[in-house]
N, C-alpha and C positions, 0 to 999 in steps of 0.2 A: 226411655224415661218419662215422654214427650206423652208413645201413645200409651202406656201405665197410668197416668199424670187424664188424661183425655178422659177412659176410662171409668175413673172413679169420675169425673163428671162429670160424666153423663152418667156413670150412677145414681150419685145422689138428688142430681140434678132430673132424676127420673118421672119425677110426677112433674111439673115444668113442662118438660118439653112433650108429654102424653097430653095436654090438655093445648098446649101450640098444631100440634099437630092435626086437630078437628077446623084449623084454621086456616093451613094451609092445605089441605086437603087436592087442593087440584095445581099448588109449584110443581109435582113429576111432572106431570103432563103441557104444561107453562114451559118446565128448563127439555125437553123429551123435545118442542115445538124449538126453540132457538138450539141447541146443540145441530137440528139439523139445518136451519137457518143459515148455519157458520159451518156448516158441511160445505153446502150447495152452495155456498158466496167461495169457498175458498176452494173447492170442482168448477166453477165457471175459473176463478179469473187462471188456473193451471193451465184446464181447458186455451185458455183464448191465450196463453205464453204457449206454448205448442202450436195451435196453426201458427202465432207467429214465428215460431222457426223452425214450425213444414215452408211458409213462404218465404221465409231468409236462404234457406236452403231450396228452394227450386228453384229460387233468384240466382244465385252461385252455379245450380246446373247449369239454367239456362249461359248464363256468359260460359260457362268453362263451351257450352252448346258451336253458341253461336261470333269464332272471335273478334276480333274488331274490323272494319272492310278497311279498304286500301284507301279513298275517302277521307274516314277517321284519323287512316296512320295516318295520310298527309298531312290533316289538322295542327294535329298534331307536332308532329317536324314541324312544323311549321310556325309554330307556337315556341317552343323551345326553341328555330334558332330565332327568331325573334328577341325575348327571353336573353339570346346570346351573345344578339345584338346591342341589346340595351346596356346590361352588361359591363359588353368592350366599352359603350359610347361614353358610361357613364368614371371607367378609371380613365378613358382616355380626358376626360373633361376637365382632371386633374392639372392646376398644371404645377406641382409636387412631384416628383419621381415618385412613381410605384414600382414597387418588383413582388414579384410570388418565385417564392425557390420549392425547393426540396430542399431534405435533408444534406442533403449531399452538396449542397451549393447550386445545386445546378438550375437558369431557368428555369419556368415555370408562363410567368404571363409577366405582360410588363404594361406599361400602361404609353403615351407618344412623347413624353418628353424627356421618359430613359431614353428611345429611339431616340431623338435628335442629341440628347446628348450624349450618347457613345456614338453618332453616324455612323447605325449599318441598318438595312430596312428590319423590319418587327420580325422580319419572316429566317434570318440571319440568326439573329437574335434566343430565341428559343428553343430552350438545349442544349442548349450553353453554358459553362461554366463559369458563373460570378466571375471567379478573378482572373476570365480573359477581359474583362472590359476598368476591371478598380482594382488599383493600384496604391501600396502602401506607396511611405516618401524613402523608407530601405532597398524597397521593388521588392519583397517578400509578400504579393497578395494569398497563394494560399500557407501561409502562414498564418493571415490575418484575418480570413475566415476561419481556422483551427477554431484560433483566439476566441472568434467572439462567434464563432455560431452557441455558448451552449448559452453565455451571457444575451443571445436574443433569441430565447429558448425558454429559459424563466420568465424574462420582460412580456413577449408574446406567449405563452399559457399554451405550449406546443402551433396556435398559431401560425402561418408559415408568408401572411401580406402585411408587408412593412412597408415606414413611410420613411425612403430617403429628403435630408432636406439636400 
């Protein structure tokens, strides 16, 4: 429908179009130059993207060819050890009792306050069930953990780090 309307308009306005044609004789040449310039810009942009990707691939290949040196690995392990020690010092600095449990109620980490509270060395606490250290007044610690775990998980959104008063 649009094509038919365009043909009808061109047919009725043919005389006006012919008179404009003499004024715009250079228009096709100008349009050709503009199209060539746009195509050149497009090609330059794509070429630069391709060269950037080649450089990235070359860098990845060199990284795979040259594994990290022993010195670099030692530095990395030293950074990790300092980070772990900093985390450990932060946890131990809290006066509150902090402990981390897995979903089975097994102790994964504790701070110094918890170790002092139960009177057991830190190394002897890790990996043991919480029920060995916590007792309900009725004496059934296993049942207490089973009842408390769903509520704990709901409140912690799956996080296993808990704060006890």
